[in-house]
C-alpha positions, 0 to 999 in steps of 0.5 A: 244548930243541928250538927247534921240534917239528913234529907230524904225526898219521898215519892211513894216509897213509904216502906223504904223510907221507914226501913232507911230511918230504922237503920239510920237511928241504929247507925247514929246511936251513941255518936254524940252528934245532933242528927235530925232526920228530915223527910220531904214528901213530894205530894206522894199521897202514900201516908208517909207522915202518919206512918212515921209519926206512929213508928218513931214517936218518942225517938230523939229527935223525932223525924221531921216530915215536910209536905211539899205542895206538889212534886217539883222534882228531886232537887226542889224537894231537897231545897225545901229542907235545906231552906227551912232547917239549918245544919252544919252538914247536910246528908242527902240520903235516898229512900232506898239507902240502908245503913248496915250493921256490919259497916257501922258509924257511917254518919259519925265517920263522914262527919269526922272526915269533913271536920278533919278536912275543912277544905272539902265541900262534899264526901260520898260513901261507897254504894253497895248493891244488895248483891254485895257488888259495888255500884258505880257512884263516883263519876267523871264529868260526862261528854254529851254522848256518854250518858245516851250510850249508857242509857240505850245499852250500847255499851253492851253491844260495842267495845268502843261504847264500853270503853266510854262507859267504863271511863265515866264510871271510873272502872280504872280505879280502886273503889275501896280508896279515898280520893277526889272525884268529879262527881258523886251520885246523890243517893248519898252525899254528905255536904258542908252546910255553909257551902250549900247555903252559899249557892242556894242548893240544887238548880231546880231547873232539873226535875230529875237526873243530872242535878247531882252532877251539876251540884258537884260541878258547881262545887268544883267551880267554887274551889270546893273539892268533892271526895269519894270515901271508898272505906265507908259503905252503905247499901243502895237498892238502886232501881234504875227507873229510866232503864226499865225498858231497854235500848231505843224502845225506852225513848218511846215507851219510858217517860223517865228516859226522856226526862233523863235526856232532857236533863242531859241537854240542860246540863250540857248547855248550862256548862258549855255557856260557862266556858 
């Protein structure tokens, strides 16, 4: 069994996936860990399999590319890899993640932390934007209106909305510390494999958005803590596709905003029914 399987879901982000893999191999070099990179291509048609075969031929191990028959979303794409390839830990890594030379041994350090703390179900590193700023990535569970307030940019206009967004983004905490959190965004989640297999992976009813929040809430419901590791840093490109059109216009003009709100309703209904 692999020590770690990294899982990256690709949809027309070939060049970013290649850059991520280059940085990943650099990060794990000399770690002594059996790390298997896996790319799930969600029927993107961007030639990712051929590009990986050309560039990473002869690497040990070579990346595995799994072709999904269709694009059924982020959670479904991850689940394909989780069901096919066994590992003690799964490290979910977005295509636009970069492992930085000045913050080395990310994978090794996350693995060591989880090995030292067997009660923890998931650990997430700090996400650093290309500007050097810290991206909000450790969160409190949202109330129903919190995410619409953020997505519609109301927090930029109203102080009461700003306070609600600051709360879910945990702006009141030191983001360099290690601590339990409600949930971590799925751009980078290091997850205990036995726990993930026990629950069957992501809830595939979410096409995109809130599947990460839902997964973390499921972990907490099972008694498996989720931790944030502010001393372990990766870079995240962080393109908010659902916010490319600002404010209320996005509800009409941007289908990803509507997808986001649909997932929010699915999440809130699911967990309201479980109370």
